N, C-alpha and C positions, 0 to 999 in steps of 0.2 A: 192259297186261292190257286186253283189250276188253271191252264191255259183256256179250257172250255168255259170255265166260269168267268175269267176275265173277259173273255170275247162277249159272252152273254151279257154281262153287266156293263159293256161300254155304251149302251144305250141309256143308262142312268143319266149322263152328263156329256153334252156336246159343246157346251159354250166354253170359251177360253179360260175363263178365271173361275167358273163356278166351283169346280172341285178344289181349287187353291183356296177359296174362302172357307169351304168346309174343313179342310185339313187345319187351317189356321185356328179355326175357332174350337176345334175339338178339344184340345188340352185346356182351354180356357174353362170349357164346361165340366171336363173330366176332373181336373185338378182342384177346382174350386166351387163347382156346383152353381156358379153364378149365371146371370141371364146372357143369352145370346147377344154378340155384338158389342160388349163392353170393351174398352181399350185394354190390350194385352198388358200394358205397363201396369194396369191396376192388379194383375194376377201375380205380382212378385218377379216380373221380368223373366218368367220362365216360358218357353214356347217349344211345342212338339209340332213340326211342320215339315214341308218339303220345299225344295229350291228349284225354282223353274230355270234359273240361270245354270246351276250346276247340272241340271238334267239335260240343257242344251249342250254343254260341253261333253258330256258322256255320250249323248246321243250321236254327236259328231264321230265319237270313235267307233259306235256301232255301225253307223252309215258307212264308214271307211273300212268295215269288215275287221276291225281289229278285236283282239281278245277273244277269239272264238273259241279258245282252248277250255274256257271255264262257262262258256254259254250253256252247256248241258248240265251243269251241276245243279243239285237240289236247291230249291228256292230261287232258281233263276227264271221262273216262268214270266216274270215282267220283262226281263231282258230279251228273252225269246220272243215275246209278243212284239216288242219293240223292233227287234231284228225282222220279224216277219212284215210289219208294217212298212218299215224303210225299205225292204227288199222288193215291195210292190210297187215303189215310186220311182220315177225318173229323176235322178239326181245329179245334174252336170257336175256339181262342185265335188262329188264324191272323191274323183281322181286326185284333186288337189288336197283333200283331206288326208287321203292315204300317204300322200307324198309327205306332207307336213309331219304327220306323227312318225313316219318312218325315219325322218331327219332329226326330230326333237326328242324322241322317245324310243331310239332304236333296239335298246336292250333292257328296257325297264321291266321289272317284275309287276305282277298284278298290283301290289301294294305300292310300289313306286309310281306306277302310272296313276292310280287313284291319288295319291298324294299331290302330284302337280295339278291334276284336273281340280281337285278339291280347293286348292289355294286360289287357282283362277275363278272358279265358278263362284266362290263366296264373295269375290271382290269385284263382280260384274253386276250392273244393273240390269233391269229386267228386259227381256226380248221385246221386240225385235231388235233394238239397238245395242244391247249388251256393253252399255258404256261403262268403262271401269270407274269405280267409286274412288279411286285415288289416282293421282298423277303416275304415268307408267314408270317414271324414273324412282318412284317410292315404293313400286310393288315389290313383294318378296321375290327372291331370285327364282323360285320354281314358277310362280306366277308370271313373271316378267318373260321367262322362256317361251310359255305358251301364249302370251298376249297377242302375237302376230296372227292367231288363228281367229280372232274377233270378226274381220271381214267375211272370213268363210262361214263363221256361225250365221251371220246375218243371211247369208244366201242360202245356207241349209235350212233356216227357218222358213223362208218362203217357198223353196223348192220342194221341201218334204212335208209341207203344212204341219210343223211340229206343234202348232197350237192344238190341232186336233188330236195328235198323239198324246200329248200332256193332258188333255181333258179325258182321253179314253183310259189314261194310266190311274185316274183318280180312285177308282173302286179298290185297286190294289194298295194304293197309298193309305187311302182311308182304312182299310183293313188292318194295315200295320199300325196306324195310329191307335185304333181300338184295341188292339193286342197290347201295345207297349204302355198305354196310358196309366193302367192301374200300378204296373211296376214303377214307372217313372215317378208317379205320384208318391208311392210309398218311401221310394228312396229319398225324395225331397223333404217329405214331411218329416221323417227321422233324422235327416241332417240338420234341418232348421231347429227341431225340437232339442237334438243333444247339444248343438251350439248355442241355443236360446237366442236365435236371430229373429226379431220381430218382423212382421211384415212391413214393407215400404222402405226397407234398408239398402235396396239395390241403386238407388241414386240414378235411375235412367239406364242402367246397364241391363243387358240382355243374355240370357243363357239359353241357346237355342239347340235343340237336338233335331238333326236334319235327316229325315228318311230319304234314302237314294236308291231307287229301284234298279238303276242301270249300272252300279258299280260291281266289282268282283265280289263273290259272297265272303261273309265272315269277317269283314273289315270294319274297323273303328278309326277315324281320323278326327284328332282334336286340333282346333286352332282358336288364337285369341288375336283379334284384329280391333285395335283401339280399345274401347271399352265393352267389347261384345265377345262373348265366348260361343264356340260351336263344337258339337260333337257330330259328325257325319257318320251314320250307321248304313251300312249295306244289308242285302237280304241275308238274314241269319236264323238257324234254326232256333237257338236260344237268345233270349234278350239280353243285350250286353250291359246288365245292371251294374257291374262293378266298375266297367269303364265309365259309364255315364255318371255314376256317384263320384268317383274319383275327380273327374273334371268339375263337377258341381261343386265339389269341396275347394276346389281351387278358386272357383267363382266366389265363394264365400270368404276365403280366408286370404287370398292375395291382397285385398285392399289393406288388410292388417299388417302386412310386411311393410307397406308403403307409411301406414300410420305409425308403425314402431321402428322405423328405419333407424333412428338414433340408438335404441337400445339394442337393436340387431347388430349395428355396426360396433358397438362396444364389445361384442362377443367374437368378432371376426378372426381374432387371433387362432380360433380354433380351425381355419382353414389348412393350416399346415398339418394338422392332425389326420386328415383324410386325403391329401392330394395324391398319396401313393396308392389308394384304392384302385385296382386295375379295373373293376367293374362299374365304377361310378362314372357316369357321363361327364363330359367336359363342362357342360352347362352348369352342373350343379358345383363343381370344383372352382369355377370363375365367378359365380355369382352366389354369394353368401345367403342373401334374402331367399333366392329361390330354394336353396338347400334347407333352410330353416322351415319353409313353408312345407316342402315335400316331406320332411321328416315328421312335422306335425300332423300332416294328412295320413300317413302311414300309421301313426299311433291312434288317430281318431277312428281310422277304419277298423283297427282291432277292437277298440272298445264298441263301436257301433255293432260288430259282428258277434260279440260276446263269446269269443272263442274260449275253450277250456284253457286253463292256465299252461298246461304242458305244450298244448298246439301253439298257444299265444307266444310262449317263450322261444319255442323253436323259430317261428316266424320273425320275431325279434332279433334272434342270433343270425338268421340269414340276411336280414337287412342290413345289421351292423357290418357282417363280413362283406357287403357290397360297398360299403363306405358310409352308410347313413348312421353315424356314431350317437346321434342325438335321440333316436327313436326311444332307446330305454329310458332317458330322462323325461321326455314328454309323455310316455306311456305311464309313468310314475305320477307325473303331475296331473294327469288327466284323473286319475284315482282321487286326488285331492279336488280337483274341480268338480267332479260328480257330487261331492258332500257339502257344496256351498251353492249359493244362488245366484252369483253373478253371471253375465253372459261371457261367452269367450273373448268378445271384443273388449272387455274390461279385464278379465282375468289374465289374458295372454302377456300383458305388459309385465306384471308381476312375474309370471313364470320365465319370461326370458331374462328379468333382472336377477333371477335366482340361480341362473346357469353358473355353475362354479368351473371357471375356465381350467384352473390347475386340476381338479378332480376329473374332468371329462377328457383332458389331456392324458392323464395316467390312464384312465380306463382305455383310451384309444390306443395307447402304446402297447397294451396287452392284446389287442385284436389281430389275429391272423387273417389279414384281408384275403379274401378268395382271388384266385386267378382265373383266367380264361378257362372254360371247361374244354376237355378234350372232344374232338370230332365223333361222331358215332363210328362204330366200326373198328375201334382200336387205334385208329390213327393218332400220331403224336399231336400235342397241343401245337398251334401255329404260333410261331415266334413273331414278335413285333416286327414289322419291315424297318429297314435301315432308316427311311424317312420318318415313320412315327416314333421310332425310338429317340431320334435326334429332335423331333419337334417337341416331345415330352421333356427331354432335357433342357431344351431352350426355354419352355414354358416355366419349368420349375426355377430356372435360373432368373428370370423376369420376377417371379414371386419372391425370390430372396433379395431383390434389388440389384443383381449383378448384370448390369446392362451390356457391359462390353463382351462378356463371353457369350450372352445370349445373342447378341449381333453376330458374333463369329458362327454360331451354331445354325441361326437362320439363313445366313448367307451361303453357308455349305448346302443347306437343302436347295435353296434355288439354283444354286451354280452347278451341282453335281447330280441332283435326284428329281426335282420337280421345279421347272421354272414358274409355274403358275400356282404353287402351294398358297392357298389362301390364309393358312396358319402362319407360315413364313412371312409373307408379305404383311399381314396384320402385326405380327410380332416385331417385324422391324419398324413399323409405323409407330408402335407403342414405344420401342426403344428410343426412337428419333425424338419423339415427343418428351420422353423423360430426360433426355440428354440436351435438351433445348436446341433442336434443329427443326424449327416449324416448317421450313419449305421442303425439306426432305421427308418430314413427316406426312405433309399433304400430299406429296407425289405417292408414297406408298399407300396412304388411305385409299387415294383415287384407284390405284392398280389393284387393292384388295376388293373394291367395289365391282370392278370388272371379272374378278375371278371367283368371288365368294358364293357359296351356297348355304353356308351356316347362318341361320337367323341371329344368332347372339353377335356372331363377328360383324354382320351387315348392320345391326342395329347399333352397335358401339363404334363402328366406323362413321356413321352418321353423326353421332355424338361428339366423337373427338373432331372431326371436321368442323362442326358448329363451334366448338371451343376454339379451334384455331381461329375461325372467322370473328369471333368476338373479341380475341386478343389483337386482332388486326383492326378493331372497331368497325368491322363490315357486318353490322347487325342484321341487315337484310338476308345475306347468305347465310349467317348463322341461324336465323330462324327457319329458313329453309330445310337446312340440314336437321334441326330438332324436329320439325315438322314430319320429315321422312321417317326419323327413327321412331315417332310416335304411334305409327301404325303397328309395329311389332314389339315395342318396348314393354308392353303390359305382360308379357310372358316372363319378364325377367325383372324382378323387384328392383335390383341395384340400377338397371338401365332405366326403369320407369322413373324413379326419383331423380335421376341425372336429367332426363328430359324435361321433367316438370321444372326442374331448377333452372334449365336452360330457357325455357319458354317464359319463366317468370321474370329472369334478370340476366344480364349478360355475363358470361364466365368471368370469375375474377372480381366482380362486382360485389361488394359487402354493404349490407344495410348500415 
């Protein structure tokens, strides 16, 4: 939609919420063909929508004059329209907004800026109050960093008449919903059909694709908060179907990691087989349940895409070289799955049980894990920094149960390289826990929360603190920590199981 068309169409809707309701209902009709106004939960928990709260956060950056570098990019007609609208307004809070973003996001890339804003925007209530939906102490670090902007957002909402701008942006948002709905519908239908997930299995959970007209172009941001999954999509030339489907497969398959946690744990010896994979992110090395789900999803995507054998094998080889050593097993298991009639929720248990640890270890031992690629222009590959190399060594020592040497390595990081290293602080807290020093562990965990940005580290820190308080018979404080962890634990199956156990009964209590 061009800027001229957007201006012309602003007369379609002026009321504050009218366009919002149109956007909310669009996917309900397109995906299901059912009547207008039925509950969204009756449509499988899938929503294609926009977020007025996230819109407000990003509008604040526009009003402050931030991110002008990409405002002329293709697909940014909506952002330019918002910039023109806000430029005509007298906005006294603009200077405070500019100072705030300069202080909190001074060197953020467009993706990094959006990441912070998405985390906060998805955890704010509706304007004009923008009340956080979780206690500030429980917010993820990136959202908590931006939380002080909320009073400024309230002022901006009134001073800039954001309700009018939101209403005027609805034609653009509705156009994107109309454009993307058929593709989203197809991805969801094929995924449901392949996994044989019957309707009504979402148990109150929501999968929301959020159209964000004010973000930098060609961006996709995924979040899981509590039981709700989100994919935020900014203006893009092509529909981000692969990214939307990948997160939707997590929405379908993550609960199976909780359901079959016992079976997964029995195969966790395999963790040592991929710890040295340089390209495998730490989250997969530390959370075996997450590793198992991600490996299965990659295999499912290959089967859904029906790639030619040669192409599929090349993709499998590339994934294995990154560290996803179980993708070949799952790919073969899916060939057997397709020849029988059980749903994935039933088939997966047997598939996990049939994993041969010795065989997979042998296969992994023959894999030349890929190293970091060299930069463009013939520059040499960057070596690990002394801090990262020492932290990797310390993490591996913990995995081996060598706590004394791990403690020495973590202390060296803090004393000589980075006094606020979240990995070193967390590592020392874990070492202290495992060497029966709860007081020292609590201190290190508290220091970790002050420094940490990594969601997995923050989540497990709350869990460990909850366990410490349980052992001290302080159930109230323990529950506070488990509840804080619950906001982000769903992203990490091992952590989610630990949170549910902690909420159900005190740590160390046996039925």
